[in-house]
C-alpha positions in Angstrom: 106.7 95.7 49.8 108.3 93.2 47.4 110.3 90.3 48.8 113.9 90.7 47.5 115.6 87.9 49.6 114.0 84.7 50.5 114.8 81.2 52.0 113.7 78.0 50.2 112.9 75.1 52.5 112.1 71.5 51.7 111.0 68.4 53.7 113.8 65.8 53.4 114.9 62.4 54.6 111.3 61.2 54.2 112.0 57.5 53.8 112.4 54.5 56.1 114.9 51.8 55.5 114.4 50.6 51.9 111.1 52.6 51.4 111.3 55.9 49.6 108.4 58.3 49.0 110.1 61.0 46.8 110.6 60.5 43.1 114.1 62.1 43.2 117.2 61.9 45.3 117.6 64.4 48.2 121.1 65.1 47.0 119.8 66.7 43.9 117.2 68.8 45.8 119.8 69.9 48.3 121.5 71.9 45.5 118.4 74.0 45.1 117.4 74.9 48.6 118.7 76.9 51.6 117.0 75.1 54.5 116.2 71.4 55.0 113.4 70.0 57.2 114.7 66.6 58.2 112.4 63.8 59.3 113.3 62.4 62.7 111.9 59.0 62.8 108.2 59.3 63.7 106.5 60.0 60.4 109.6 59.0 58.3 113.3 58.7 58.7 115.6 56.4 60.6 119.0 56.9 62.2 121.1 56.1 59.1 119.0 58.3 56.9 119.0 61.2 59.4 122.8 61.0 59.5 123.1 60.9 55.7 120.7 63.8 55.2 122.4 66.0 57.8 125.8 65.2 56.2 124.4 66.3 52.8 123.0 69.5 54.3 126.4 70.4 55.8 128.2 69.7 52.6 125.9 72.1 50.7 125.8 74.8 53.3 122.0 74.2 53.9 120.4 75.1 57.2 119.5 72.1 59.3 116.0 71.8 60.7 114.1 69.0 62.4 110.7 68.0 61.1 108.9 66.4 64.0 105.6 64.7 63.3 103.0 62.5 65.0 104.1 59.0 65.7 102.6 57.7 62.5 104.9 55.9 60.1 102.0 54.1 58.4 100.1 57.3 57.7 103.2 59.4 57.0 102.2 61.8 59.8 99.2 63.1 57.9 96.7 61.7 60.3 95.9 63.3 63.6 97.0 61.2 66.5 95.0 61.8 69.7 97.0 62.3 72.9 97.3 64.8 75.7 99.5 67.9 75.3 102.3 66.4 77.4 102.5 63.2 75.2 102.6 65.2 72.0 105.2 67.7 73.4 107.4 64.8 74.7 107.3 63.3 71.2 108.5 66.6 69.8 111.3 66.8 72.4 112.5 63.3 71.4 112.7 64.2 67.8 114.4 67.5 68.4 117.0 65.8 70.5 117.7 63.1 68.0 118.2 65.4 65.0 120.2 67.9 67.0 122.7 65.2 68.0 123.2 64.2 64.4 123.8 67.9 63.6 126.3 68.2 66.4 128.1 65.1 65.1 128.7 66.9 61.8 129.7 70.2 63.4 126.5 72.0 62.7 123.8 73.7 64.7 120.0 73.2 64.7 118.7 76.1 62.7 115.0 75.6 62.9 112.1 73.4 64.0 109.2 72.8 61.6 106.4 70.5 62.6 105.1 68.1 60.0 101.8 67.4 58.4 98.8 66.9 60.7 100.8 68.1 63.7 101.7 71.3 61.9 98.0 71.9 61.1 96.9 71.1 64.7 99.4 73.5 66.2 98.2 76.2 63.7 94.7 76.0 65.1 95.2 74.8 68.7 96.2 77.7 71.0 96.8 75.5 74.1 99.1 73.1 72.2 100.9 76.0 70.5 101.6 77.6 73.9 103.0 74.3 75.1 105.1 74.0 72.0 106.5 77.5 72.2 107.2 77.1 75.9 109.2 74.0 75.0 111.1 75.9 72.3 112.0 78.7 74.8 113.4 76.1 77.0 115.3 73.6 74.7 116.0 75.7 71.6 115.4 79.4 72.3 117.6 80.5 69.3 116.1 78.1 66.8 113.6 79.4 64.3 110.0 78.1 64.3 108.6 77.6 60.8 104.8 78.1 60.5 102.0 79.9 58.6 101.6 83.6 59.3 97.9 83.2 60.1 98.6 80.4 62.7 98.3 80.4 66.5 101.9 79.2 66.4 103.1 82.4 64.7 101.1 84.6 67.1 102.3 82.9 70.2 105.9 82.5 69.1 106.0 86.2 68.3 104.5 87.2 71.7 107.1 85.0 73.5 110.1 86.3 71.6 110.9 83.0 69.9 112.5 83.5 66.4 109.9 82.6 63.9 109.7 82.3 60.1 106.5 82.5 58.0 106.2 80.2 55.1 104.7 80.4 51.7 103.6 77.1 50.2 104.6 76.7 46.6 102.9 73.3 46.0 99.8 73.7 48.2 96.5 75.6 47.7 95.3 78.4 50.0 91.9 79.2 51.4 90.6 82.8 52.2 91.9 82.6 55.8 95.5 82.4 54.5 95.7 78.7 55.5 96.9 76.0 53.2 94.3 73.4 52.2 95.6 70.3 53.9 95.8 67.2 51.7 97.3 63.7 52.0 97.9 63.2 48.3 99.1 65.7 45.7 99.0 65.0 42.0 101.4 66.2 39.3 101.7 70.0 39.2 102.9 72.3 36.5 106.4 73.6 37.4 106.0 76.8 35.3 102.7 77.5 37.0 104.3 77.0 40.5 107.1 79.3 39.5 104.7 82.1 38.4 102.7 81.7 41.7 105.9 82.0 43.8 107.2 85.1 41.9 103.8 86.8 42.1 103.8 86.2 45.9 107.2 87.7 46.2 106.6 90.7 44.0 103.0 91.5 44.7 102.4 89.8 48.1 99.3 88.0 46.7 98.2 84.5 46.2 95.1 83.1 44.5 92.8 81.0 46.7 90.9 77.8 45.8 87.8 79.8 45.2 89.4 82.3 42.9 90.0 85.2 45.3 93.3 87.0 45.8 94.6 87.4 49.4 97.6 89.1 50.9 100.4 86.9 52.0 103.6 87.7 54.0 106.5 85.3 54.4 110.2 84.8 54.7 110.6 81.3 53.4 109.1 79.3 50.5 108.3 75.7 51.1 107.9 72.8 48.7 107.7 69.1 49.4 110.0 66.3 48.3 107.0 63.9 48.1 105.2 66.1 45.5 105.5 64.4 42.1 108.0 66.2 39.9 109.5 68.0 42.9 112.9 68.4 41.2 111.4 70.1 38.2 109.3 72.3 40.5 112.4 73.3 42.5 114.4 74.1 39.4 111.7 76.2 37.8 111.0 78.1 41.0 114.6 78.9 41.7 115.3 80.0 38.2 112.3 82.3 38.1 113.2 83.8 41.5 116.7 84.6 40.3 115.5 85.9 37.0 113.3 88.4 38.9 116.2 89.7 41.1 115.1 87.7 44.2 118.1 86.4 46.1 117.9 83.0 47.8 119.7 83.0 51.1 119.9 81.2 54.4 117.0 81.9 56.7 119.2 83.6 59.3 119.8 86.4 56.8 116.2 86.9 55.7 114.4 88.6 58.6 117.3 91.0 59.2 117.5 92.0 55.5 113.8 92.5 55.2 113.6 94.5 58.4 116.4 96.8 57.1 114.5 97.2 53.8 111.3 98.1 55.6 113.1 100.7 57.7 114.7 102.2 54.6 111.3 102.6 52.9 109.8 104.7 55.7 
């Protein structure tokens, strides 16, 4: 059935000291989203930037999430770092704790956890690591949403364990026939109008075109775009305007699953 209410999330705070990756300011993006995935120092971010980004999110009423990645500043967390499951999970614990304390400082709660880059993709495919991650979440953040792809091991295991979970649709990434995004380290300039059309179609028809030209079904509660995608501000503006024009309400992620579940019950 058509999506009538949806969250928009964006990866934010992805800089380090004087180095910035995005071509726009996070403050401008914050006006267009409902959830922020905030880097916690391992692939990007530092304490001052984490504090400033959390403050921005609270000022705009945007849900605060931590965006833990591999310990890979040089590669922006888009390279797989080999380590045993305990090492990787402990790195995630560290990042969750750091960002959560900045949220507490500003009177906010941790809404969600969304792994970053290569770690996100590894969790999607790695059952054992996903089980360790979900076990961690059940212990340290049982009420926080996990953001992931619907076809991922992360989603399956989180659902089985009773962890709140949100499926994402990627506005600025391509899909393959499995329903997975095609992982890339560098994204070129994209057409904002084309992205807006893609997102609206996914909401109204539940379909997305794959890299080989096939249409596949896609289910989701949140739409993701990246602040390091060139032209991200134009993409976000076009996407949000198109959603609103088609009667799709943008709302905090905490409202989305409940509203969709009620709509589904009403259609039966």
